[in-house]
N, CA, C and O atoms as a Maestro MAE file, in Angstrom:
{
 s_m_m2io_version
 :::
 2.0.0
}

f_m_ct {
 s_m_title
 :::
 protein
 m_atom[328] {
  # First column is atom index #
  i_m_mmod_type
  r_m_x_coord
  r_m_y_coord
  r_m_z_coord
  i_m_residue_number
  s_m_chain_name
  s_m_pdb_residue_name
  s_m_pdb_atom_name
  i_m_atomic_number
  :::
  1 25 47.901 -29.570 56.491 1 A "UNK " " N  " 7
  2 3 48.222 -30.540 57.515 1 A "UNK " " CA " 6
  3 2 49.533 -30.133 58.177 1 A "UNK " " C  " 6
  4 15 50.502 -29.799 57.495 1 A "UNK " " O  " 8
  5 25 49.559 -30.161 59.454 2 A "UNK " " N  " 7
  6 3 50.715 -29.727 60.232 2 A "UNK " " CA " 6
  7 2 51.836 -30.763 60.166 2 A "UNK " " C  " 6
  8 15 51.592 -31.970 60.170 2 A "UNK " " O  " 8
  9 25 53.055 -30.269 60.107 3 A "UNK " " N  " 7
  10 3 54.220 -31.134 60.073 3 A "UNK " " CA " 6
  11 2 54.654 -31.451 61.499 3 A "UNK " " C  " 6
  12 15 54.802 -30.553 62.328 3 A "UNK " " O  " 8
  13 25 54.853 -32.717 61.770 4 A "UNK " " N  " 7
  14 3 55.329 -33.148 63.088 4 A "UNK " " CA " 6
  15 2 56.830 -32.884 63.206 4 A "UNK " " C  " 6
  16 15 57.525 -32.746 62.199 4 A "UNK " " O  " 8
  17 25 57.318 -32.816 64.433 5 A "UNK " " N  " 7
  18 3 58.741 -32.528 64.646 5 A "UNK " " CA " 6
  19 2 59.636 -33.611 64.048 5 A "UNK " " C  " 6
  20 15 60.694 -33.307 63.498 5 A "UNK " " O  " 8
  21 25 59.222 -34.857 64.152 6 A "UNK " " N  " 7
  22 3 60.049 -35.933 63.614 6 A "UNK " " CA " 6
  23 2 60.083 -35.881 62.088 6 A "UNK " " C  " 6
  24 15 61.092 -36.238 61.480 6 A "UNK " " O  " 8
  25 25 58.988 -35.440 61.465 7 A "UNK " " N  " 7
  26 3 58.960 -35.309 60.005 7 A "UNK " " CA " 6
  27 2 59.918 -34.202 59.550 7 A "UNK " " C  " 6
  28 15 60.666 -34.361 58.586 7 A "UNK " " O  " 8
  29 25 59.874 -33.085 60.266 8 A "UNK " " N  " 7
  30 3 60.754 -31.970 59.923 8 A "UNK " " CA " 6
  31 2 62.214 -32.392 60.061 8 A "UNK " " C  " 6
  32 15 63.046 -32.075 59.212 8 A "UNK " " O  " 8
  33 25 62.509 -33.106 61.133 9 A "UNK " " N  " 7
  34 3 63.883 -33.564 61.360 9 A "UNK " " CA " 6
  35 2 64.330 -34.498 60.236 9 A "UNK " " C  " 6
  36 15 65.447 -34.373 59.734 9 A "UNK " " O  " 8
  37 25 63.465 -35.429 59.842 10 A "UNK " " N  " 7
  38 3 63.794 -36.358 58.752 10 A "UNK " " CA " 6
  39 2 64.005 -35.621 57.437 10 A "UNK " " C  " 6
  40 15 64.956 -35.901 56.707 10 A "UNK " " O  " 8
  41 25 63.115 -34.677 57.135 11 A "UNK " " N  " 7
  42 3 63.229 -33.937 55.879 11 A "UNK " " CA " 6
  43 2 64.539 -33.171 55.831 11 A "UNK " " C  " 6
  44 15 65.246 -33.207 54.824 11 A "UNK " " O  " 8
  45 25 64.865 -32.480 56.910 12 A "UNK " " N  " 7
  46 3 66.073 -31.660 56.928 12 A "UNK " " CA " 6
  47 2 67.321 -32.529 56.782 12 A "UNK " " C  " 6
  48 15 68.210 -32.202 55.995 12 A "UNK " " O  " 8
  49 25 67.397 -33.617 57.521 13 A "UNK " " N  " 7
  50 3 68.603 -34.457 57.453 13 A "UNK " " CA " 6
  51 2 68.716 -35.150 56.099 13 A "UNK " " C  " 6
  52 15 69.801 -35.193 55.519 13 A "UNK " " O  " 8
  53 25 67.624 -35.687 55.593 14 A "UNK " " N  " 7
  54 3 67.683 -36.388 54.310 14 A "UNK " " CA " 6
  55 2 67.923 -35.427 53.146 14 A "UNK " " C  " 6
  56 15 68.632 -35.769 52.199 14 A "UNK " " O  " 8
  57 25 67.337 -34.227 53.210 15 A "UNK " " N  " 7
  58 3 67.533 -33.244 52.141 15 A "UNK " " CA " 6
  59 2 69.003 -32.837 52.073 15 A "UNK " " C  " 6
  60 15 69.570 -32.704 50.988 15 A "UNK " " O  " 8
  61 25 69.609 -32.642 53.238 16 A "UNK " " N  " 7
  62 3 71.020 -32.245 53.267 16 A "UNK " " CA " 6
  63 2 71.932 -33.386 52.827 16 A "UNK " " C  " 6
  64 15 73.051 -33.145 52.376 16 A "UNK " " O  " 8
  65 25 71.459 -34.635 52.955 17 A "UNK " " N  " 7
  66 3 72.242 -35.784 52.501 17 A "UNK " " CA " 6
  67 2 72.099 -36.017 51.003 17 A "UNK " " C  " 6
  68 15 72.856 -36.795 50.422 17 A "UNK " " O  " 8
  69 25 71.129 -35.346 50.370 18 A "UNK " " N  " 7
  70 3 70.985 -35.438 48.920 18 A "UNK " " CA " 6
  71 2 69.862 -36.333 48.438 18 A "UNK " " C  " 6
  72 15 69.800 -36.654 47.251 18 A "UNK " " O  " 8
  73 25 68.977 -36.743 49.327 19 A "UNK " " N  " 7
  74 3 67.850 -37.591 48.922 19 A "UNK " " CA " 6
  75 2 66.849 -36.773 48.106 19 A "UNK " " C  " 6
  76 15 66.733 -35.561 48.286 19 A "UNK " " O  " 8
  77 25 66.136 -37.440 47.219 20 A "UNK " " N  " 7
  78 3 65.127 -36.755 46.411 20 A "UNK " " CA " 6
  79 2 63.863 -36.540 47.229 20 A "UNK " " C  " 6
  80 15 63.657 -37.177 48.262 20 A "UNK " " O  " 8
  81 25 63.026 -35.636 46.753 21 A "UNK " " N  " 7
  82 3 61.790 -35.346 47.480 21 A "UNK " " CA " 6
  83 2 60.851 -36.552 47.482 21 A "UNK " " C  " 6
  84 15 60.113 -36.762 48.445 21 A "UNK " " O  " 8
  85 25 60.874 -37.339 46.418 22 A "UNK " " N  " 7
  86 3 60.038 -38.537 46.373 22 A "UNK " " CA " 6
  87 2 60.487 -39.586 47.374 22 A "UNK " " C  " 6
  88 15 59.659 -40.238 48.012 22 A "UNK " " O  " 8
  89 25 61.798 -39.752 47.515 23 A "UNK " " N  " 7
  90 3 62.324 -40.702 48.499 23 A "UNK " " CA " 6
  91 2 61.986 -40.264 49.918 23 A "UNK " " C  " 6
  92 15 61.585 -41.077 50.750 23 A "UNK " " O  " 8
  93 25 62.152 -38.971 50.184 24 A "UNK " " N  " 7
  94 3 61.841 -38.452 51.518 24 A "UNK " " CA " 6
  95 2 60.357 -38.605 51.809 24 A "UNK " " C  " 6
  96 15 59.976 -39.020 52.903 24 A "UNK " " O  " 8
  97 25 59.527 -38.276 50.846 25 A "UNK " " N  " 7
  98 3 58.092 -38.400 51.031 25 A "UNK " " CA " 6
  99 2 57.656 -39.829 51.282 25 A "UNK " " C  " 6
  100 15 56.761 -40.082 52.088 25 A "UNK " " O  " 8
  101 25 58.293 -40.765 50.587 26 A "UNK " " N  " 7
  102 3 57.965 -42.172 50.802 26 A "UNK " " CA " 6
  103 2 58.314 -42.648 52.201 26 A "UNK " " C  " 6
  104 15 57.613 -43.485 52.769 26 A "UNK " " O  " 8
  105 25 59.391 -42.119 52.755 27 A "UNK " " N  " 7
  106 3 59.811 -42.531 54.095 27 A "UNK " " CA " 6
  107 2 58.933 -41.952 55.194 27 A "UNK " " C  " 6
  108 15 58.707 -42.602 56.215 27 A "UNK " " O  " 8
  109 25 58.435 -40.732 54.994 28 A "UNK " " N  " 7
  110 3 57.647 -40.102 56.062 28 A "UNK " " CA " 6
  111 2 56.146 -40.157 55.803 28 A "UNK " " C  " 6
  112 15 55.359 -39.692 56.628 28 A "UNK " " O  " 8
  113 25 55.741 -40.716 54.672 29 A "UNK " " N  " 7
  114 3 54.308 -40.854 54.391 29 A "UNK " " CA " 6
  115 2 53.674 -39.626 53.782 29 A "UNK " " C  " 6
  116 15 52.489 -39.371 53.994 29 A "UNK " " O  " 8
  117 25 54.441 -38.865 53.032 30 A "UNK " " N  " 7
  118 3 53.918 -37.693 52.331 30 A "UNK " " CA " 6
  119 2 54.328 -37.772 50.864 30 A "UNK " " C  " 6
  120 15 55.130 -38.623 50.480 30 A "UNK " " O  " 8
  121 25 53.777 -36.890 50.060 31 A "UNK " " N  " 7
  122 3 54.120 -36.888 48.641 31 A "UNK " " CA " 6
  123 2 55.380 -36.055 48.403 31 A "UNK " " C  " 6
  124 15 55.782 -35.252 49.245 31 A "UNK " " O  " 8
  125 25 55.980 -36.262 47.255 32 A "UNK " " N  " 7
  126 3 57.155 -35.483 46.897 32 A "UNK " " CA " 6
  127 2 56.841 -34.007 46.748 32 A "UNK " " C  " 6
  128 15 57.677 -33.162 47.067 32 A "UNK " " O  " 8
  129 25 55.652 -33.684 46.269 33 A "UNK " " N  " 7
  130 3 55.240 -32.283 46.142 33 A "UNK " " CA " 6
  131 2 55.114 -31.595 47.485 33 A "UNK " " C  " 6
  132 15 55.469 -30.425 47.622 33 A "UNK " " O  " 8
  133 25 54.613 -32.312 48.477 34 A "UNK " " N  " 7
  134 3 54.522 -31.744 49.816 34 A "UNK " " CA " 6
  135 2 55.912 -31.470 50.387 34 A "UNK " " C  " 6
  136 15 56.136 -30.455 51.046 34 A "UNK " " O  " 8
  137 25 56.833 -32.381 50.128 35 A "UNK " " N  " 7
  138 3 58.204 -32.192 50.619 35 A "UNK " " CA " 6
  139 2 58.840 -30.990 49.933 35 A "UNK " " C  " 6
  140 15 59.488 -30.177 50.592 35 A "UNK " " O  " 8
  141 25 58.663 -30.866 48.609 36 A "UNK " " N  " 7
  142 3 59.227 -29.726 47.883 36 A "UNK " " CA " 6
  143 2 58.642 -28.411 48.373 36 A "UNK " " C  " 6
  144 15 59.363 -27.420 48.495 36 A "UNK " " O  " 8
  145 25 57.348 -28.388 48.655 37 A "UNK " " N  " 7
  146 3 56.713 -27.176 49.165 37 A "UNK " " CA " 6
  147 2 57.246 -26.821 50.543 37 A "UNK " " C  " 6
  148 15 57.486 -25.650 50.839 37 A "UNK " " O  " 8
  149 25 57.432 -27.828 51.384 38 A "UNK " " N  " 7
  150 3 57.980 -27.581 52.716 38 A "UNK " " CA " 6
  151 2 59.385 -27.003 52.619 38 A "UNK " " C  " 6
  152 15 59.716 -26.046 53.320 38 A "UNK " " O  " 8
  153 25 60.206 -27.578 51.758 39 A "UNK " " N  " 7
  154 3 61.581 -27.099 51.603 39 A "UNK " " CA " 6
  155 2 61.588 -25.675 51.067 39 A "UNK " " C  " 6
  156 15 62.362 -24.838 51.530 39 A "UNK " " O  " 8
  157 25 60.732 -25.401 50.098 40 A "UNK " " N  " 7
  158 3 60.674 -24.064 49.512 40 A "UNK " " CA " 6
  159 2 60.232 -23.030 50.545 40 A "UNK " " C  " 6
  160 15 60.800 -21.940 50.611 40 A "UNK " " O  " 8
  161 25 59.237 -23.358 51.341 41 A "UNK " " N  " 7
  162 3 58.684 -22.404 52.299 41 A "UNK " " CA " 6
  163 2 59.540 -22.236 53.542 41 A "UNK " " C  " 6
  164 15 59.444 -21.210 54.215 41 A "UNK " " O  " 8
  165 25 60.377 -23.217 53.866 42 A "UNK " " N  " 7
  166 3 61.165 -23.175 55.095 42 A "UNK " " CA " 6
  167 2 62.667 -23.214 54.828 42 A "UNK " " C  " 6
  168 15 63.440 -23.643 55.685 42 A "UNK " " O  " 8
  169 25 63.073 -22.778 53.668 43 A "UNK " " N  " 7
  170 3 64.478 -22.839 53.281 43 A "UNK " " CA " 6
  171 2 65.365 -22.022 54.215 43 A "UNK " " C  " 6
  172 15 66.427 -22.491 54.622 43 A "UNK " " O  " 8
  173 25 64.948 -20.821 54.557 44 A "UNK " " N  " 7
  174 3 65.760 -19.952 55.411 44 A "UNK " " CA " 6
  175 2 65.799 -20.449 56.854 44 A "UNK " " C  " 6
  176 15 66.837 -20.374 57.510 44 A "UNK " " O  " 8
  177 25 64.689 -20.946 57.338 45 A "UNK " " N  " 7
  178 3 64.603 -21.382 58.730 45 A "UNK " " CA " 6
  179 2 65.518 -22.563 59.033 45 A "UNK " " C  " 6
  180 15 66.135 -22.616 60.097 45 A "UNK " " O  " 8
  181 25 65.606 -23.506 58.106 46 A "UNK " " N  " 7
  182 3 66.381 -24.728 58.346 46 A "UNK " " CA " 6
  183 2 67.684 -24.788 57.544 46 A "UNK " " C  " 6
  184 15 68.402 -25.785 57.619 46 A "UNK " " O  " 8
  185 25 67.998 -23.745 56.783 47 A "UNK " " N  " 7
  186 3 69.249 -23.702 56.028 47 A "UNK " " CA " 6
  187 2 69.315 -24.720 54.909 47 A "UNK " " C  " 6
  188 15 70.360 -25.336 54.697 47 A "UNK " " O  " 8
  189 25 68.217 -24.907 54.185 48 A "UNK " " N  " 7
  190 3 68.163 -25.878 53.094 48 A "UNK " " CA " 6
  191 2 68.498 -25.195 51.778 48 A "UNK " " C  " 6
  192 15 67.993 -24.113 51.478 48 A "UNK " " O  " 8
  193 25 69.344 -25.833 51.008 49 A "UNK " " N  " 7
  194 3 69.746 -25.301 49.711 49 A "UNK " " CA " 6
  195 2 68.874 -25.893 48.608 49 A "UNK " " C  " 6
  196 15 68.536 -27.075 48.662 49 A "UNK " " O  " 8
  197 25 68.503 -25.090 47.608 50 A "UNK " " N  " 7
  198 3 67.741 -25.656 46.486 50 A "UNK " " CA " 6
  199 2 68.622 -26.595 45.678 50 A "UNK " " C  " 6
  200 15 69.826 -26.378 45.536 50 A "UNK " " O  " 8
  201 25 68.004 -27.631 45.157 51 A "UNK " " N  " 7
  202 3 68.746 -28.602 44.350 51 A "UNK " " CA " 6
  203 2 68.761 -28.139 42.904 51 A "UNK " " C  " 6
  204 15 67.747 -27.699 42.362 51 A "UNK " " O  " 8
  205 25 69.918 -28.245 42.300 52 A "UNK " " N  " 7
  206 3 70.046 -27.936 40.881 52 A "UNK " " CA " 6
  207 2 70.366 -29.227 40.165 52 A "UNK " " C  " 6
  208 15 71.373 -29.879 40.442 52 A "UNK " " O  " 8
  209 25 69.507 -29.581 39.253 53 A "UNK " " N  " 7
  210 3 69.685 -30.818 38.502 53 A "UNK " " CA " 6
  211 2 70.021 -30.453 37.069 53 A "UNK " " C  " 6
  212 15 69.142 -30.106 36.280 53 A "UNK " " O  " 8
  213 25 71.302 -30.534 36.740 54 A "UNK " " N  " 7
  214 3 71.746 -30.175 35.401 54 A "UNK " " CA " 6
  215 2 71.492 -31.284 34.387 54 A "UNK " " C  " 6
  216 15 71.677 -31.073 33.188 54 A "UNK " " O  " 8
  217 25 71.076 -32.452 34.841 55 A "UNK " " N  " 7
  218 3 70.844 -33.548 33.905 55 A "UNK " " CA " 6
  219 2 69.543 -33.362 33.127 55 A "UNK " " C  " 6
  220 15 69.348 -33.999 32.093 55 A "UNK " " O  " 8
  221 25 68.654 -32.499 33.612 56 A "UNK " " N  " 7
  222 3 67.394 -32.238 32.922 56 A "UNK " " CA " 6
  223 2 67.573 -30.981 32.085 56 A "UNK " " C  " 6
  224 15 67.714 -29.884 32.626 56 A "UNK " " O  " 8
  225 25 67.567 -31.139 30.785 57 A "UNK " " N  " 7
  226 3 67.767 -30.003 29.890 57 A "UNK " " CA " 6
  227 2 66.442 -29.276 29.675 57 A "UNK " " C  " 6
  228 15 65.382 -29.898 29.598 57 A "UNK " " O  " 8
  229 25 66.519 -27.979 29.581 58 A "UNK " " N  " 7
  230 3 65.327 -27.183 29.298 58 A "UNK " " CA " 6
  231 2 64.930 -27.399 27.845 58 A "UNK " " C  " 6
  232 15 65.798 -27.497 26.978 58 A "UNK " " O  " 8
  233 25 63.635 -27.474 27.566 59 A "UNK " " N  " 7
  234 3 63.218 -27.689 26.176 59 A "UNK " " CA " 6
  235 2 63.548 -26.466 25.321 59 A "UNK " " C  " 6
  236 15 63.418 -25.326 25.765 59 A "UNK " " O  " 8
  237 25 63.967 -26.720 24.119 60 A "UNK " " N  " 7
  238 3 64.290 -25.643 23.196 60 A "UNK " " CA " 6
  239 2 63.039 -25.225 22.451 60 A "UNK " " C  " 6
  240 15 62.231 -26.069 22.064 60 A "UNK " " O  " 8
  241 25 62.875 -23.939 22.250 61 A "UNK " " N  " 7
  242 3 61.753 -23.423 21.480 61 A "UNK " " CA " 6
  243 2 62.177 -23.291 20.027 61 A "UNK " " C  " 6
  244 15 63.092 -22.532 19.707 61 A "UNK " " O  " 8
  245 25 61.525 -24.014 19.170 62 A "UNK " " N  " 7
  246 3 61.823 -23.960 17.751 62 A "UNK " " CA " 6
  247 2 60.664 -23.250 17.057 62 A "UNK " " C  " 6
  248 15 59.589 -23.833 16.919 62 A "UNK " " O  " 8
  249 25 60.854 -22.000 16.614 63 A "UNK " " N  " 7
  250 3 59.735 -21.258 16.024 63 A "UNK " " CA " 6
  251 2 59.225 -21.870 14.723 63 A "UNK " " C  " 6
  252 15 58.077 -21.632 14.347 63 A "UNK " " O  " 8
  253 25 60.048 -22.652 14.027 64 A "UNK " " N  " 7
  254 3 59.582 -23.290 12.788 64 A "UNK " " CA " 6
  255 2 58.625 -24.441 13.079 64 A "UNK " " C  " 6
  256 15 57.800 -24.793 12.236 64 A "UNK " " O  " 8
  257 25 58.733 -25.023 14.264 65 A "UNK " " N  " 7
  258 3 57.884 -26.152 14.606 65 A "UNK " " CA " 6
  259 2 56.475 -25.699 14.969 65 A "UNK " " C  " 6
  260 15 55.502 -26.374 14.632 65 A "UNK " " O  " 8
  261 25 56.358 -24.581 15.644 66 A "UNK " " N  " 7
  262 3 55.054 -24.098 16.078 66 A "UNK " " CA " 6
  263 2 54.422 -23.283 14.965 66 A "UNK " " C  " 6
  264 15 55.030 -22.341 14.458 66 A "UNK " " O  " 8
  265 25 53.213 -23.639 14.588 67 A "UNK " " N  " 7
  266 3 52.580 -23.004 13.443 67 A "UNK " " CA " 6
  267 2 51.748 -21.786 13.824 67 A "UNK " " C  " 6
  268 15 51.363 -21.019 12.941 67 A "UNK " " O  " 8
  269 25 51.459 -21.583 15.095 68 A "UNK " " N  " 7
  270 3 50.689 -20.416 15.502 68 A "UNK " " CA " 6
  271 2 51.622 -19.227 15.664 68 A "UNK " " C  " 6
  272 15 52.699 -19.358 16.246 68 A "UNK " " O  " 8
  273 25 51.221 -18.071 15.157 69 A "UNK " " N  " 7
  274 3 52.073 -16.899 15.326 69 A "UNK " " CA " 6
  275 2 52.099 -16.441 16.785 69 A "UNK " " C  " 6
  276 15 51.197 -16.744 17.566 69 A "UNK " " O  " 8
  277 25 53.140 -15.716 17.121 70 A "UNK " " N  " 7
  278 3 53.247 -15.191 18.465 70 A "UNK " " CA " 6
  279 2 52.086 -14.243 18.726 70 A "UNK " " C  " 6
  280 15 51.722 -13.451 17.857 70 A "UNK " " O  " 8
  281 25 51.512 -14.317 19.902 71 A "UNK " " N  " 7
  282 3 50.335 -13.522 20.306 71 A "UNK " " CA " 6
  283 2 49.138 -13.760 19.393 71 A "UNK " " C  " 6
  284 15 48.411 -12.823 19.062 71 A "UNK " " O  " 8
  285 25 48.935 -14.987 18.992 72 A "UNK " " N  " 7
  286 3 47.847 -15.306 18.073 72 A "UNK " " CA " 6
  287 2 46.475 -15.004 18.661 72 A "UNK " " C  " 6
  288 15 45.518 -14.780 17.920 72 A "UNK " " O  " 8
  289 25 46.373 -14.997 19.980 73 A "UNK " " N  " 7
  290 3 45.078 -14.735 20.607 73 A "UNK " " CA " 6
  291 2 44.694 -13.262 20.511 73 A "UNK " " C  " 6
  292 15 43.544 -12.908 20.772 73 A "UNK " " O  " 8
  293 25 45.637 -12.401 20.141 74 A "UNK " " N  " 7
  294 3 45.338 -10.986 20.012 74 A "UNK " " CA " 6
  295 2 44.814 -10.617 18.629 74 A "UNK " " C  " 6
  296 15 44.327 -9.505 18.426 74 A "UNK " " O  " 8
  297 25 44.909 -11.533 17.690 75 A "UNK " " N  " 7
  298 3 44.464 -11.268 16.340 75 A "UNK " " CA " 6
  299 2 42.943 -11.343 16.307 75 A "UNK " " C  " 6
  300 15 42.364 -12.406 16.531 75 A "UNK " " O  " 8
  301 25 42.303 -10.223 16.029 76 A "UNK " " N  " 7
  302 3 40.843 -10.150 16.067 76 A "UNK " " CA " 6
  303 2 40.233 -9.862 14.690 76 A "UNK " " C  " 6
  304 15 39.042 -9.568 14.591 76 A "UNK " " O  " 8
  305 25 41.019 -9.943 13.662 77 A "UNK " " N  " 7
  306 3 40.530 -9.609 12.335 77 A "UNK " " CA " 6
  307 2 39.450 -10.594 11.900 77 A "UNK " " C  " 6
  308 15 39.614 -11.808 12.021 77 A "UNK " " O  " 8
  309 25 38.383 -10.074 11.409 78 A "UNK " " N  " 7
  310 3 37.305 -10.905 10.889 78 A "UNK " " CA " 6
  311 2 37.639 -11.319 9.457 78 A "UNK " " C  " 6
  312 15 37.769 -10.472 8.573 78 A "UNK " " O  " 8
  313 25 37.776 -12.615 9.237 79 A "UNK " " N  " 7
  314 3 38.149 -13.094 7.923 79 A "UNK " " CA " 6
  315 2 36.942 -13.222 6.995 79 A "UNK " " C  " 6
  316 15 37.110 -13.470 5.801 79 A "UNK " " O  " 8
  317 25 35.753 -13.061 7.515 80 A "UNK " " N  " 7
  318 3 34.569 -13.165 6.682 80 A "UNK " " CA " 6
  319 2 34.369 -11.920 5.816 80 A "UNK " " C  " 6
  320 15 33.622 -11.967 4.839 80 A "UNK " " O  " 8
  321 25 35.027 -10.803 6.163 81 A "UNK " " N  " 7
  322 3 34.891 -9.579 5.367 81 A "UNK " " CA " 6
  323 2 35.806 -9.565 4.156 81 A "UNK " " C  " 6
  324 15 35.721 -8.641 3.347 81 A "UNK " " O  " 8
  325 25 36.649 -10.523 4.003 82 A "UNK " " N  " 7
  326 3 37.637 -10.499 2.913 82 A "UNK " " CA " 6
  327 2 37.030 -10.957 1.624 82 A "UNK " " C  " 6
  328 15 37.713 -11.001 0.601 82 A "UNK " " O  " 8
  :::
 }
 m_bond[327] {
  # First column is bond index #
  i_m_from
  i_m_to
  i_m_order
  :::
  1 1 2 1
  2 2 3 1
  3 3 4 2
  4 3 5 1
  5 5 6 1
  6 6 7 1
  7 7 8 2
  8 7 9 1
  9 9 10 1
  10 10 11 1
  11 11 12 2
  12 11 13 1
  13 13 14 1
  14 14 15 1
  15 15 16 2
  16 15 17 1
  17 17 18 1
  18 18 19 1
  19 19 20 2
  20 19 21 1
  21 21 22 1
  22 22 23 1
  23 23 24 2
  24 23 25 1
  25 25 26 1
  26 26 27 1
  27 27 28 2
  28 27 29 1
  29 29 30 1
  30 30 31 1
  31 31 32 2
  32 31 33 1
  33 33 34 1
  34 34 35 1
  35 35 36 2
  36 35 37 1
  37 37 38 1
  38 38 39 1
  39 39 40 2
  40 39 41 1
  41 41 42 1
  42 42 43 1
  43 43 44 2
  44 43 45 1
  45 45 46 1
  46 46 47 1
  47 47 48 2
  48 47 49 1
  49 49 50 1
  50 50 51 1
  51 51 52 2
  52 51 53 1
  53 53 54 1
  54 54 55 1
  55 55 56 2
  56 55 57 1
  57 57 58 1
  58 58 59 1
  59 59 60 2
  60 59 61 1
  61 61 62 1
  62 62 63 1
  63 63 64 2
  64 63 65 1
  65 65 66 1
  66 66 67 1
  67 67 68 2
  68 67 69 1
  69 69 70 1
  70 70 71 1
  71 71 72 2
  72 71 73 1
  73 73 74 1
  74 74 75 1
  75 75 76 2
  76 75 77 1
  77 77 78 1
  78 78 79 1
  79 79 80 2
  80 79 81 1
  81 81 82 1
  82 82 83 1
  83 83 84 2
  84 83 85 1
  85 85 86 1
  86 86 87 1
  87 87 88 2
  88 87 89 1
  89 89 90 1
  90 90 91 1
  91 91 92 2
  92 91 93 1
  93 93 94 1
  94 94 95 1
  95 95 96 2
  96 95 97 1
  97 97 98 1
  98 98 99 1
  99 99 100 2
  100 99 101 1
  101 101 102 1
  102 102 103 1
  103 103 104 2
  104 103 105 1
  105 105 106 1
  106 106 107 1
  107 107 108 2
  108 107 109 1
  109 109 110 1
  110 110 111 1
  111 111 112 2
  112 111 113 1
  113 113 114 1
  114 114 115 1
  115 115 116 2
  116 115 117 1
  117 117 118 1
  118 118 119 1
  119 119 120 2
  120 119 121 1
  121 121 122 1
  122 122 123 1
  123 123 124 2
  124 123 125 1
  125 125 126 1
  126 126 127 1
  127 127 128 2
  128 127 129 1
  129 129 130 1
  130 130 131 1
  131 131 132 2
  132 131 133 1
  133 133 134 1
  134 134 135 1
  135 135 136 2
  136 135 137 1
  137 137 138 1
  138 138 139 1
  139 139 140 2
  140 139 141 1
  141 141 142 1
  142 142 143 1
  143 143 144 2
  144 143 145 1
  145 145 146 1
  146 146 147 1
  147 147 148 2
  148 147 149 1
  149 149 150 1
  150 150 151 1
  151 151 152 2
  152 151 153 1
  153 153 154 1
  154 154 155 1
  155 155 156 2
  156 155 157 1
  157 157 158 1
  158 158 159 1
  159 159 160 2
  160 159 161 1
  161 161 162 1
  162 162 163 1
  163 163 164 2
  164 163 165 1
  165 165 166 1
  166 166 167 1
  167 167 168 2
  168 167 169 1
  169 169 170 1
  170 170 171 1
  171 171 172 2
  172 171 173 1
  173 173 174 1
  174 174 175 1
  175 175 176 2
  176 175 177 1
  177 177 178 1
  178 178 179 1
  179 179 180 2
  180 179 181 1
  181 181 182 1
  182 182 183 1
  183 183 184 2
  184 183 185 1
  185 185 186 1
  186 186 187 1
  187 187 188 2
  188 187 189 1
  189 189 190 1
  190 190 191 1
  191 191 192 2
  192 191 193 1
  193 193 194 1
  194 194 195 1
  195 195 196 2
  196 195 197 1
  197 197 198 1
  198 198 199 1
  199 199 200 2
  200 199 201 1
  201 201 202 1
  202 202 203 1
  203 203 204 2
  204 203 205 1
  205 205 206 1
  206 206 207 1
  207 207 208 2
  208 207 209 1
  209 209 210 1
  210 210 211 1
  211 211 212 2
  212 211 213 1
  213 213 214 1
  214 214 215 1
  215 215 216 2
  216 215 217 1
  217 217 218 1
  218 218 219 1
  219 219 220 2
  220 219 221 1
  221 221 222 1
  222 222 223 1
  223 223 224 2
  224 223 225 1
  225 225 226 1
  226 226 227 1
  227 227 228 2
  228 227 229 1
  229 229 230 1
  230 230 231 1
  231 231 232 2
  232 231 233 1
  233 233 234 1
  234 234 235 1
  235 235 236 2
  236 235 237 1
  237 237 238 1
  238 238 239 1
  239 239 240 2
  240 239 241 1
  241 241 242 1
  242 242 243 1
  243 243 244 2
  244 243 245 1
  245 245 246 1
  246 246 247 1
  247 247 248 2
  248 247 249 1
  249 249 250 1
  250 250 251 1
  251 251 252 2
  252 251 253 1
  253 253 254 1
  254 254 255 1
  255 255 256 2
  256 255 257 1
  257 257 258 1
  258 258 259 1
  259 259 260 2
  260 259 261 1
  261 261 262 1
  262 262 263 1
  263 263 264 2
  264 263 265 1
  265 265 266 1
  266 266 267 1
  267 267 268 2
  268 267 269 1
  269 269 270 1
  270 270 271 1
  271 271 272 2
  272 271 273 1
  273 273 274 1
  274 274 275 1
  275 275 276 2
  276 275 277 1
  277 277 278 1
  278 278 279 1
  279 279 280 2
  280 279 281 1
  281 281 282 1
  282 282 283 1
  283 283 284 2
  284 283 285 1
  285 285 286 1
  286 286 287 1
  287 287 288 2
  288 287 289 1
  289 289 290 1
  290 290 291 1
  291 291 292 2
  292 291 293 1
  293 293 294 1
  294 294 295 1
  295 295 296 2
  296 295 297 1
  297 297 298 1
  298 298 299 1
  299 299 300 2
  300 299 301 1
  301 301 302 1
  302 302 303 1
  303 303 304 2
  304 303 305 1
  305 305 306 1
  306 306 307 1
  307 307 308 2
  308 307 309 1
  309 309 310 1
  310 310 311 1
  311 311 312 2
  312 311 313 1
  313 313 314 1
  314 314 315 1
  315 315 316 2
  316 315 317 1
  317 317 318 1
  318 318 319 1
  319 319 320 2
  320 319 321 1
  321 321 322 1
  322 322 323 1
  323 323 324 2
  324 323 325 1
  325 325 326 1
  326 326 327 1
  327 327 328 2
  :::
 }
}
């Protein structure tokens, strides 16, 4: 779906003011994912900076918690021959 000029103007101004993609999408009648895709694809054209949210921590990988060995799908040994 093509973006109208007024939508582009709203996205650019609100994004630079610090609004979230969900808030922007709600105002212009689009989803937050559509707004994020537009910003990602047109970052250079409109001078939009990616948002860094340090409040969301990346999940830690705990190898003791996961019981499957690494590359478990590569194990092809037939256990019926044992």
